[in-house]
KOLKERO-474440 format. One record per atom (N, C-alpha, C, O, CB): residue number from 1; residue in three letters; x, y, z. Coordinates in steps of 0.2 Angstrom, whole numbers, plus 2048, in hexadecimal, padded with zeros to 3 digits. Glycine has a CB too. Layout:
N
num:NUM; residu:ala; x:X; y:Y; z:Z;
...
# end
This chain:
73
num:1; residu:met; x:73A; y:836; z:86A;
num:1; residu:met; x:741; y:837; z:868;
num:1; residu:met; x:741; y:832; z:862;
num:1; residu:met; x:73E; y:82C; z:862;
num:1; residu:met; x:748; y:836; z:86E;
num:2; residu:thr; x:744; y:835; z:85B;
num:2; residu:thr; x:746; y:831; z:856;
num:2; residu:thr; x:74B; y:82A; z:858;
num:2; residu:thr; x:74F; y:82C; z:85C;
num:2; residu:thr; x:74A; y:834; z:851;
num:3; residu:glu; x:74A; y:824; z:855;
num:3; residu:glu; x:74E; y:821; z:856;
num:3; residu:glu; x:752; y:81D; z:851;
num:3; residu:glu; x:750; y:819; z:84D;
num:3; residu:glu; x:74B; y:820; z:859;
num:4; residu:met; x:75A; y:820; z:852;
num:4; residu:met; x:75E; y:820; z:84C;
num:4; residu:met; x:763; y:81B; z:84A;
num:4; residu:met; x:765; y:818; z:84F;
num:4; residu:met; x:762; y:825; z:84C;
num:5; residu:ile; x:764; y:819; z:847;
num:5; residu:ile; x:76B; y:816; z:847;
num:5; residu:ile; x:773; y:817; z:843;
num:5; residu:ile; x:774; y:819; z:83D;
num:5; residu:ile; x:768; y:811; z:844;
num:6; residu:ile; x:776; y:816; z:848;
num:6; residu:ile; x:77D; y:81A; z:845;
num:6; residu:ile; x:782; y:816; z:845;
num:6; residu:ile; x:785; y:813; z:84A;
num:6; residu:ile; x:77E; y:821; z:848;
num:7; residu:asn; x:785; y:816; z:83E;
num:7; residu:asn; x:789; y:811; z:83B;
num:7; residu:asn; x:78F; y:815; z:839;
num:7; residu:asn; x:78F; y:81B; z:83A;
num:7; residu:asn; x:786; y:80C; z:835;
num:8; residu:pro; x:797; y:810; z:835;
num:8; residu:pro; x:79B; y:817; z:833;
num:8; residu:pro; x:797; y:815; z:829;
num:8; residu:pro; x:793; y:811; z:827;
num:8; residu:pro; x:7A7; y:815; z:835;
num:9; residu:pro; x:79A; y:81A; z:826;
num:9; residu:pro; x:798; y:81B; z:820;
num:9; residu:pro; x:799; y:815; z:81D;
num:9; residu:pro; x:79F; y:813; z:81E;
num:9; residu:pro; x:79B; y:820; z:81E;
num:10; residu:his; x:794; y:810; z:818;
num:10; residu:his; x:794; y:80C; z:813;
num:10; residu:his; x:794; y:80F; z:80E;
num:10; residu:his; x:796; y:815; z:80D;
num:10; residu:his; x:78F; y:80A; z:813;
num:11; residu:ser; x:794; y:80B; z:807;
num:11; residu:ser; x:794; y:80E; z:7FF;
num:11; residu:ser; x:78C; y:80F; z:7FE;
num:11; residu:ser; x:78B; y:814; z:7FA;
num:11; residu:ser; x:797; y:806; z:7F9;
num:12; residu:arg; x:786; y:80C; z:802;
num:12; residu:arg; x:781; y:80C; z:800;
num:12; residu:arg; x:77D; y:816; z:803;
num:12; residu:arg; x:778; y:819; z:802;
num:12; residu:arg; x:77D; y:805; z:804;
num:13; residu:asp; x:783; y:818; z:808;
num:13; residu:asp; x:77F; y:81D; z:80B;
num:13; residu:asp; x:783; y:822; z:807;
num:13; residu:asp; x:784; y:827; z:80B;
num:13; residu:asp; x:77E; y:81D; z:814;
num:14; residu:lys; x:785; y:823; z:803;
num:14; residu:lys; x:789; y:828; z:800;
num:14; residu:lys; x:783; y:82E; z:7FB;
num:14; residu:lys; x:785; y:834; z:7FB;
num:14; residu:lys; x:790; y:823; z:7FC;
num:15; residu:ala; x:77E; y:82D; z:7F9;
num:15; residu:ala; x:779; y:831; z:7F7;
num:15; residu:ala; x:777; y:836; z:7FD;
num:15; residu:ala; x:778; y:83C; z:7FE;
num:15; residu:ala; x:773; y:82C; z:7F3;
num:16; residu:gly; x:774; y:832; z:801;
num:16; residu:gly; x:773; y:834; z:80B;
num:16; residu:gly; x:778; y:838; z:80D;
num:16; residu:gly; x:777; y:83E; z:80E;
num:16; residu:gly; x:773; y:82E; z:811;
num:17; residu:trp; x:77D; y:835; z:80E;
num:17; residu:trp; x:782; y:83A; z:810;
num:17; residu:trp; x:785; y:840; z:80B;
num:17; residu:trp; x:786; y:846; z:80E;
num:17; residu:trp; x:787; y:836; z:811;
num:18; residu:gln; x:785; y:83F; z:805;
num:18; residu:gln; x:784; y:847; z:801;
num:18; residu:gln; x:77E; y:84B; z:802;
num:18; residu:gln; x:77F; y:852; z:802;
num:18; residu:gln; x:784; y:847; z:7FA;
num:19; residu:gly; x:778; y:848; z:803;
num:19; residu:gly; x:773; y:84E; z:805;
num:19; residu:gly; x:774; y:851; z:80C;
num:19; residu:gly; x:773; y:857; z:80D;
num:19; residu:gly; x:76C; y:84B; z:805;
num:20; residu:leu; x:776; y:84E; z:810;
num:20; residu:leu; x:779; y:850; z:817;
num:20; residu:leu; x:77D; y:858; z:815;
num:20; residu:leu; x:77C; y:85D; z:815;
num:20; residu:leu; x:77E; y:84A; z:81A;
num:21; residu:phe; x:783; y:854; z:812;
num:21; residu:phe; x:78A; y:859; z:812;
num:21; residu:phe; x:788; y:85D; z:80B;
num:21; residu:phe; x:78D; y:85F; z:809;
num:21; residu:phe; x:793; y:853; z:810;
num:22; residu:lys; x:784; y:85E; z:809;
num:22; residu:lys; x:783; y:865; z:805;
num:22; residu:lys; x:77F; y:868; z:809;
num:22; residu:lys; x:780; y:86E; z:809;
num:22; residu:lys; x:77F; y:864; z:7FD;
num:23; residu:asn; x:779; y:865; z:80D;
num:23; residu:asn; x:776; y:86B; z:812;
num:23; residu:asn; x:77C; y:86D; z:819;
num:23; residu:asn; x:77B; y:872; z:81C;
num:23; residu:asn; x:76E; y:867; z:815;
num:24; residu:tyr; x:77F; y:86A; z:819;
num:24; residu:tyr; x:783; y:86B; z:81E;
num:24; residu:tyr; x:788; y:872; z:81A;
num:24; residu:tyr; x:787; y:878; z:81C;
num:24; residu:tyr; x:787; y:863; z:820;
num:25; residu:ala; x:78D; y:872; z:814;
num:25; residu:ala; x:78F; y:877; z:810;
num:25; residu:ala; x:78B; y:87D; z:810;
num:25; residu:ala; x:78D; y:882; z:811;
num:25; residu:ala; x:790; y:875; z:809;
num:26; residu:arg; x:782; y:87C; z:810;
num:26; residu:arg; x:780; y:881; z:80D;
num:26; residu:arg; x:77F; y:884; z:813;
num:26; residu:arg; x:782; y:889; z:812;
num:26; residu:arg; x:779; y:881; z:809;
num:27; residu:phe; x:77E; y:884; z:818;
num:27; residu:phe; x:77C; y:883; z:81F;
num:27; residu:phe; x:782; y:888; z:820;
num:27; residu:phe; x:780; y:88D; z:822;
num:27; residu:phe; x:77A; y:87B; z:824;
num:28; residu:tyr; x:789; y:888; z:81F;
num:28; residu:tyr; x:78E; y:88B; z:821;
num:28; residu:tyr; x:78F; y:891; z:81D;
num:28; residu:tyr; x:792; y:896; z:81F;
num:28; residu:tyr; x:793; y:886; z:822;
num:29; residu:arg; x:78D; y:890; z:816;
num:29; residu:arg; x:78D; y:895; z:810;
num:29; residu:arg; x:794; y:893; z:80D;
num:29; residu:arg; x:798; y:897; z:80A;
num:29; residu:arg; x:78C; y:89E; z:812;
num:30; residu:val; x:795; y:88C; z:80D;
num:30; residu:val; x:79B; y:88C; z:809;
num:30; residu:val; x:79B; y:888; z:802;
num:30; residu:val; x:798; y:883; z:802;
num:30; residu:val; x:7A0; y:888; z:80C;
num:31; residu:pro; x:79D; y:889; z:7FD;
num:31; residu:pro; x:79A; y:886; z:7F6;
num:31; residu:pro; x:79D; y:87F; z:7F6;
num:31; residu:pro; x:7A1; y:87D; z:7FA;
num:31; residu:pro; x:79C; y:88C; z:7EF;
num:32; residu:leu; x:79B; y:87A; z:7F2;
num:32; residu:leu; x:79C; y:873; z:7F6;
num:32; residu:leu; x:79D; y:870; z:7EE;
num:32; residu:leu; x:798; y:86F; z:7EA;
num:32; residu:leu; x:795; y:86F; z:7FD;
num:33; residu:arg; x:7A3; y:86F; z:7EB;
num:33; residu:arg; x:7A3; y:86E; z:7E6;
num:33; residu:arg; x:7A2; y:867; z:7E4;
num:33; residu:arg; x:7A3; y:864; z:7EA;
num:33; residu:arg; x:7A7; y:870; z:7E3;
num:34; residu:ala; x:7A1; y:862; z:7DF;
num:34; residu:ala; x:79F; y:85B; z:7DF;
num:34; residu:ala; x:7A5; y:856; z:7E1;
num:34; residu:ala; x:7A4; y:851; z:7E4;
num:34; residu:ala; x:79C; y:85A; z:7D8;
num:35; residu:glu; x:7AA; y:859; z:7DE;
num:35; residu:glu; x:7B1; y:856; z:7DD;
num:35; residu:glu; x:7B3; y:856; z:7E8;
num:35; residu:glu; x:7B4; y:851; z:7EB;
num:35; residu:glu; x:7B8; y:85D; z:7D7;
num:36; residu:ala; x:7B3; y:85C; z:7E9;
num:36; residu:ala; x:7B4; y:85E; z:7F0;
num:36; residu:ala; x:7B2; y:857; z:7F5;
num:36; residu:ala; x:7B5; y:854; z:7F8;
num:36; residu:ala; x:7B0; y:865; z:7F2;
num:37; residu:ala; x:7AA; y:858; z:7F4;
num:37; residu:ala; x:7A6; y:853; z:7F6;
num:37; residu:ala; x:7A7; y:84A; z:7F5;
num:37; residu:ala; x:7A5; y:846; z:7F9;
num:37; residu:ala; x:79F; y:856; z:7F3;
num:38; residu:asp; x:7AA; y:848; z:7F0;
num:38; residu:asp; x:7AD; y:843; z:7EC;
num:38; residu:asp; x:7B2; y:841; z:7F1;
num:38; residu:asp; x:7B1; y:83B; z:7F4;
num:38; residu:asp; x:7AF; y:845; z:7E6;
num:39; residu:arg; x:7B7; y:846; z:7F3;
num:39; residu:arg; x:7BC; y:845; z:7F5;
num:39; residu:arg; x:7BE; y:845; z:7FC;
num:39; residu:arg; x:7C4; y:844; z:7FD;
num:39; residu:arg; x:7BD; y:848; z:7F4;
num:40; residu:val; x:7B9; y:845; z:801;
num:40; residu:val; x:7B7; y:846; z:807;
num:40; residu:val; x:7B3; y:840; z:806;
num:40; residu:val; x:7B7; y:83C; z:809;
num:40; residu:val; x:7B3; y:84C; z:809;
num:41; residu:trp; x:7AF; y:83D; z:804;
num:41; residu:trp; x:7AA; y:837; z:805;
num:41; residu:trp; x:7B0; y:82F; z:803;
num:41; residu:trp; x:7B0; y:829; z:804;
num:41; residu:trp; x:7A3; y:838; z:7FD;
num:42; residu:lys; x:7B6; y:833; z:7FE;
num:42; residu:lys; x:7B8; y:82D; z:7FE;
num:42; residu:lys; x:7C0; y:82D; z:805;
num:42; residu:lys; x:7C4; y:828; z:805;
num:42; residu:lys; x:7BA; y:82C; z:7F4;
num:43; residu:trp; x:7BF; y:832; z:808;
num:43; residu:trp; x:7C4; y:832; z:80F;
num:43; residu:trp; x:7C0; y:82D; z:813;
num:43; residu:trp; x:7C3; y:829; z:817;
num:43; residu:trp; x:7C4; y:83A; z:813;
num:44; residu:leu; x:7B8; y:82E; z:813;
num:44; residu:leu; x:7B5; y:82C; z:818;
num:44; residu:leu; x:7B5; y:825; z:817;
num:44; residu:leu; x:7B4; y:821; z:81C;
num:44; residu:leu; x:7AE; y:82F; z:819;
num:45; residu:thr; x:7B6; y:823; z:812;
num:45; residu:thr; x:7B3; y:81C; z:80F;
num:45; residu:thr; x:7BB; y:818; z:80F;
num:45; residu:thr; x:7BC; y:812; z:80C;
num:45; residu:thr; x:7AD; y:81D; z:807;
num:46; residu:asp; x:7C0; y:81B; z:812;
num:46; residu:asp; x:7C7; y:818; z:80E;
num:46; residu:asp; x:7C7; y:815; z:818;
num:46; residu:asp; x:7C5; y:818; z:81C;
num:46; residu:asp; x:7CF; y:81F; z:80A;
num:47; residu:pro; x:7C9; y:810; z:818;
num:47; residu:pro; x:7CC; y:80E; z:820;
num:47; residu:pro; x:7D2; y:810; z:821;
num:47; residu:pro; x:7D4; y:80F; z:826;
num:47; residu:pro; x:7CC; y:806; z:822;
num:48; residu:his; x:7D7; y:813; z:81D;
num:48; residu:his; x:7DE; y:813; z:81E;
num:48; residu:his; x:7DD; y:81A; z:820;
num:48; residu:his; x:7DF; y:81A; z:825;
num:48; residu:his; x:7E3; y:810; z:817;
num:49; residu:his; x:7DC; y:821; z:81E;
num:49; residu:his; x:7D9; y:828; z:81E;
num:49; residu:his; x:7D7; y:82A; z:826;
num:49; residu:his; x:7D5; y:825; z:82A;
num:49; residu:his; x:7D1; y:829; z:819;
num:50; residu:glu; x:7D9; y:82E; z:828;
num:50; residu:glu; x:7D9; y:82F; z:830;
num:50; residu:glu; x:7D1; y:833; z:830;
num:50; residu:glu; x:7CE; y:833; z:836;
num:50; residu:glu; x:7E1; y:835; z:833;
num:51; residu:leu; x:7CF; y:836; z:82B;
num:51; residu:leu; x:7C7; y:838; z:82D;
num:51; residu:leu; x:7C3; y:834; z:82C;
num:51; residu:leu; x:7C4; y:82F; z:828;
num:51; residu:leu; x:7C4; y:83B; z:829;
num:52; residu:glu; x:7BE; y:834; z:831;
num:52; residu:glu; x:7B7; y:82F; z:832;
num:52; residu:glu; x:7B3; y:832; z:833;
num:52; residu:glu; x:7B3; y:838; z:833;
num:52; residu:glu; x:7B6; y:82A; z:836;
num:53; residu:ala; x:7AC; y:82C; z:834;
num:53; residu:ala; x:7A5; y:831; z:834;
num:53; residu:ala; x:7A1; y:82A; z:838;
num:53; residu:ala; x:7A3; y:825; z:83A;
num:53; residu:ala; x:7A0; y:833; z:829;
num:54; residu:leu; x:79C; y:82D; z:839;
num:54; residu:leu; x:795; y:82B; z:83A;
num:54; residu:leu; x:790; y:82D; z:838;
num:54; residu:leu; x:790; y:833; z:838;
num:54; residu:leu; x:793; y:82A; z:83F;
num:55; residu:ile; x:78B; y:828; z:835;
num:55; residu:ile; x:786; y:82E; z:832;
num:55; residu:ile; x:77E; y:828; z:836;
num:55; residu:ile; x:77D; y:822; z:836;
num:55; residu:ile; x:787; y:82F; z:825;
num:56; residu:ala; x:77B; y:82F; z:838;
num:56; residu:ala; x:774; y:82B; z:83A;
num:56; residu:ala; x:76E; y:82B; z:837;
num:56; residu:ala; x:76A; y:830; z:834;
num:56; residu:ala; x:772; y:82E; z:840;
num:57; residu:arg; x:76D; y:825; z:837;
num:57; residu:arg; x:766; y:825; z:832;
num:57; residu:arg; x:75F; y:823; z:838;
num:57; residu:arg; x:760; y:822; z:83E;
num:57; residu:arg; x:768; y:81D; z:82B;
num:58; residu:thr; x:758; y:823; z:836;
num:58; residu:thr; x:752; y:821; z:838;
num:58; residu:thr; x:754; y:818; z:836;
num:58; residu:thr; x:758; y:815; z:832;
num:58; residu:thr; x:74B; y:827; z:835;
num:59; residu:pro; x:74D; y:815; z:83A;
num:59; residu:pro; x:750; y:80F; z:839;
num:59; residu:pro; x:74D; y:810; z:832;
num:59; residu:pro; x:751; y:80E; z:82E;
num:59; residu:pro; x:74D; y:808; z:83F;
num:60; residu:asp; x:747; y:812; z:82E;
num:60; residu:asp; x:745; y:813; z:827;
num:60; residu:asp; x:748; y:816; z:821;
num:60; residu:asp; x:745; y:818; z:81D;
num:60; residu:asp; x:740; y:815; z:828;
num:61; residu:gly; x:751; y:815; z:823;
num:61; residu:gly; x:755; y:819; z:81F;
num:61; residu:gly; x:757; y:81E; z:81F;
num:61; residu:gly; x:75C; y:81F; z:81C;
num:61; residu:gly; x:755; y:81A; z:81B;
num:62; residu:glu; x:753; y:825; z:822;
num:62; residu:glu; x:752; y:82C; z:821;
num:62; residu:glu; x:758; y:82E; z:825;
num:62; residu:glu; x:759; y:82B; z:82B;
num:62; residu:glu; x:74B; y:830; z:824;
num:63; residu:tyr; x:75E; y:832; z:821;
num:63; residu:tyr; x:764; y:830; z:823;
num:63; residu:tyr; x:763; y:83B; z:829;
num:63; residu:tyr; x:75F; y:83F; z:828;
num:63; residu:tyr; x:76C; y:82E; z:81A;
num:64; residu:met; x:767; y:83A; z:82D;
num:64; residu:met; x:764; y:83E; z:833;
num:64; residu:met; x:76B; y:844; z:835;
num:64; residu:met; x:76A; y:84A; z:837;
num:64; residu:met; x:762; y:838; z:83B;
num:65; residu:gly; x:76F; y:841; z:833;
num:65; residu:gly; x:775; y:846; z:836;
num:65; residu:gly; x:77B; y:841; z:835;
num:65; residu:gly; x:77A; y:83B; z:833;
num:65; residu:gly; x:775; y:848; z:83E;
num:66; residu:phe; x:781; y:843; z:835;
num:66; residu:phe; x:787; y:83F; z:834;
num:66; residu:phe; x:78F; y:845; z:837;
num:66; residu:phe; x:78F; y:84A; z:835;
num:66; residu:phe; x:786; y:83D; z:829;
num:67; residu:val; x:793; y:842; z:83B;
num:67; residu:val; x:797; y:844; z:840;
num:67; residu:val; x:79E; y:842; z:83A;
num:67; residu:val; x:79E; y:83C; z:837;
num:67; residu:val; x:797; y:840; z:84A;
num:68; residu:gln; x:7A2; y:847; z:839;
num:68; residu:gln; x:7A8; y:844; z:836;
num:68; residu:gln; x:7AE; y:846; z:83D;
num:68; residu:gln; x:7AC; y:84B; z:841;
num:68; residu:gln; x:7AB; y:847; z:82D;
num:69; residu:phe; x:7B2; y:843; z:83C;
num:69; residu:phe; x:7B8; y:844; z:842;
num:69; residu:phe; x:7BE; y:840; z:840;
num:69; residu:phe; x:7BD; y:83C; z:83C;
num:69; residu:phe; x:7B6; y:841; z:84A;
num:70; residu:arg; x:7C6; y:843; z:844;
num:70; residu:arg; x:7CC; y:83E; z:843;
num:70; residu:arg; x:7CF; y:83E; z:84A;
num:70; residu:arg; x:7CE; y:843; z:84E;
num:70; residu:arg; x:7D1; y:841; z:83C;
num:71; residu:ala; x:7D2; y:839; z:84A;
num:71; residu:ala; x:7D5; y:839; z:852;
num:71; residu:ala; x:7DC; y:83E; z:852;
num:71; residu:ala; x:7E0; y:83E; z:84E;
num:71; residu:ala; x:7D7; y:82E; z:855;
num:72; residu:met; x:7DC; y:843; z:859;
num:72; residu:met; x:7DF; y:848; z:859;
num:72; residu:met; x:7E6; y:842; z:85E;
num:72; residu:met; x:7E7; y:83D; z:862;
num:72; residu:met; x:7DA; y:850; z:85C;
num:73; residu:pro; x:7EA; y:847; z:85B;
num:73; residu:pro; x:7EF; y:845; z:85F;
num:73; residu:pro; x:7F1; y:847; z:866;
num:73; residu:pro; x:7F6; y:845; z:869;
num:73; residu:pro; x:7F5; y:845; z:85A;
# end
């Protein structure tokens, strides 16, 4: 099994997350505009926004996946 490091997103993760997010949109055949991806990234890195995320990387820094979530009432 591949060892993974899982952390909340940090500014250094933006490019890696964008690649994963683009593949996510492509898989679901959803067009993705750069403005929309930037908006989601801002939400994920804003500690006051309800949307949160975790990013999984290998110890070598390869981005493996992400999860986005928010609290439910």
